[in-house]
N, C-alpha and C positions, 0 to 999 in steps of 0.2 A: 165775118169779122177777121178772117185769117189774113187779109191784106192790109188791114188797118194797124198802124204801129200801136204797140201796147199803151204808150203814154197818151194816145188820142182816142182810145176806145170808149172813154166815158164822156166824150164831147157830145153836144146836142145832135150834130150830124156827122158821125164818125166816118161815113163813106166819103166825105169831102176831103179827108186827110190821107187817102191812099196815094202813095207815091206813084206817079204815072210815067215817069221817065228817069233816066240816069241822073238828071239834074235835081231830082226830088220834087218836081212840080206836082202840085195836087190841084184838085178843083178849087179848093179854098184859096191857094196862092194865085191861081190863074184869075179868079174873080177879084181878089183883093188888090193885086198890084198892077192893074191896068192892062194886063195881057188878056183880059177877059173878053176879047172879041169872040163872038159866038163861033165863027168859023174856026179860029185857032183852038178853042176849047174842044170843039167836035173832032178836029184832026188829032189832037193829043189823046183824047179819050178813045177814038177809033184805033189808033196805033196800039195803045195799051191793051185794049180788048183783043185785037187780033194776035198780039204777042202772047197774051195769057192763054187764049184758045189753042194756039200752036203748041205751047208748053204742055197743056193738059192732054192734048191729043197724043203728043210724043210720050208722055208718062204712061198713058193708057196703052199705047202700042208696046212700050218696053215691058210693062207688066204682063201683057198678053203673051209676048214672046217668051218671057221668063216662065210663065205658066205652061206654055206649050213645051218648052225645053224640059221642064220638071216632069211633065206627063210622059214625054218620050223616054226620059231616063228611067222613070218608074216602070214603064212597060218593058224596056230593055232588061232591066234588073230582074223583073218578074219572069221574063222569058229565060234568062240565064239560070235562075233558081229552078224553074220548072224543068229545064233540060238537064240540069245536074241531078235533080231528083229522079228523073227517068233513067239516066245512065247508071246511077247507083242501084237502082232497083233491078237492073238487068243482070243475069248471072254471068 
């Protein structure tokens, strides 16, 4: 339900109210206002799905990169602490 506008979440078919493009077209509006040719509906929906998948993949990639960077920082920090501990233990 995260893509359905809050004011439409209680509708009988809330998924038909997901904005699919910058103009705010939804499945509901495509069917209701004569733009409901099956081919056009499929194209609009396909574009929305591909865009959404790309965004999710990018978010996942960014999260993975951030985690890798955090792990590398933690390892470097632990290495510095360990080397400082070793140097202070030496006479």
